[in-house]
matplotlib code that plots the C-alpha trace (Angstrom):
import matplotlib.pyplot as plt

x = [68.9, 72.3, 73.2, 76.9, 78.2, 80.7, 82.1, 85.7, 86.3, 88.8, 92.1, 92.2, 95.0, 95.3, 96.3, 97.6, 101.3, 102.4, 105.4, 108.5, 107.8, 104.4, 106.0, 108.6, 105.9, 104.0, 107.2, 108.1, 104.8, 105.3, 108.9, 107.5, 105.2, 107.9, 110.2, 107.5, 107.0, 110.7, 111.1, 109.2, 111.9, 114.6, 112.8, 112.7, 116.4, 117.1, 114.8, 116.6, 119.9, 118.5, 117.3, 120.7, 123.1, 120.6, 118.0, 120.7, 122.0, 118.5, 118.1, 121.5, 120.4, 117.2, 119.0, 121.4, 118.6, 118.7, 115.2, 115.8, 118.9, 117.0, 114.4, 117.2, 118.8, 115.3, 114.9, 118.3, 117.4, 114.0, 115.8, 118.1, 115.4, 113.2, 116.1, 116.9, 113.3, 113.2, 116.2, 114.3, 111.4, 113.8, 115.0, 111.3, 110.7, 113.4, 111.3, 113.7, 113.4, 109.8, 110.7, 109.6, 113.1, 114.4, 111.7, 112.7, 116.4, 116.1, 114.0, 116.8, 119.4, 117.6, 117.2, 120.9, 121.9, 119.8, 121.3, 124.9, 124.3, 123.0, 126.0, 128.3, 126.6, 127.0, 130.7, 131.1, 128.8]
y = [112.0, 112.9, 116.5, 117.3, 119.8, 122.4, 122.7, 121.5, 118.4, 118.6, 116.6, 113.1, 110.9, 109.3, 112.6, 114.7, 114.5, 115.6, 118.0, 116.9, 119.3, 117.6, 114.1, 115.4, 116.8, 113.5, 111.6, 113.7, 112.8, 109.1, 109.1, 110.7, 107.7, 105.3, 106.8, 106.6, 102.9, 102.3, 103.6, 100.5, 98.4, 100.5, 100.1, 96.3, 96.3, 98.2, 95.8, 92.8, 94.3, 94.9, 91.3, 89.7, 87.8, 85.2, 87.7, 89.9, 86.9, 86.1, 89.7, 89.7, 86.6, 88.4, 91.6, 89.7, 88.7, 90.5, 91.8, 93.3, 94.9, 96.4, 97.8, 99.2, 101.1, 102.3, 103.6, 105.4, 106.9, 108.0, 109.7, 111.7, 112.5, 113.8, 115.8, 117.4, 118.3, 119.8, 122.0, 123.0, 124.1, 126.2, 127.9, 128.6, 130.0, 132.6, 133.6, 132.2, 129.6, 130.1, 130.8, 128.0, 127.2, 127.2, 124.8, 122.2, 122.8, 122.4, 119.3, 117.7, 118.9, 117.4, 114.0, 113.9, 115.0, 112.3, 109.7, 110.9, 111.0, 107.4, 106.2, 108.0, 106.2, 102.9, 103.5, 104.0, 101.2]
z = [75.3, 76.7, 77.5, 77.0, 79.4, 78.2, 81.6, 82.0, 84.2, 87.0, 86.5, 88.0, 89.0, 85.6, 83.9, 86.8, 87.5, 90.9, 90.9, 92.7, 95.6, 96.1, 96.1, 98.6, 100.9, 100.9, 101.4, 104.4, 106.1, 105.2, 106.6, 109.8, 110.2, 109.4, 112.0, 114.6, 113.8, 113.6, 117.2, 118.3, 116.9, 118.6, 121.9, 121.3, 120.7, 123.9, 125.8, 124.4, 125.6, 129.0, 129.4, 129.3, 127.0, 125.7, 124.7, 123.1, 121.1, 119.8, 118.8, 117.0, 115.1, 114.0, 113.0, 110.8, 108.4, 105.1, 105.2, 108.7, 107.4, 104.5, 106.9, 109.1, 106.1, 105.1, 108.7, 108.4, 105.0, 106.4, 109.3, 107.1, 104.6, 107.4, 108.8, 105.5, 104.8, 108.3, 107.5, 104.3, 106.5, 108.6, 105.5, 104.6, 108.1, 107.2, 104.2, 101.7, 98.8, 97.7, 94.1, 91.7, 90.5, 94.0, 95.2, 92.7, 93.3, 97.1, 96.6, 94.6, 97.1, 100.0, 98.2, 97.4, 100.9, 102.5, 100.2, 100.8, 104.6, 104.4, 102.4, 104.9, 107.8, 105.9, 105.7, 109.4, 110.6]

ax = plt.figure().add_subplot(projection="3d")
ax.plot(x, y, z, "-o")
ax.set_aspect("equal")
plt.show()
């Protein structure tokens, strides 16, 4: 005999949709980890430069590969996204922007700003 409970069940991942602000918050943490891992590649680049022309030429050959370029631009976007979200936290520290409509609006602004900053960097590099 099965007893059916009248208690509501909590939402699970199949039916629960994260709001944009939740996705942005999780993405901020992920980009922080990506930036930390990406610094290892930056140190490897500096090390290759310090080892002389042959080592630098080998690194240049590796950096020219399309997958490495994609990772590089992902690193740049992660840097600007993390920066923009940090500015958003500074605004929050001032006690501003906690209204529901402002949270969503600022999330869209920081995504757009990170994208525009990445494109601007692309133009100059």
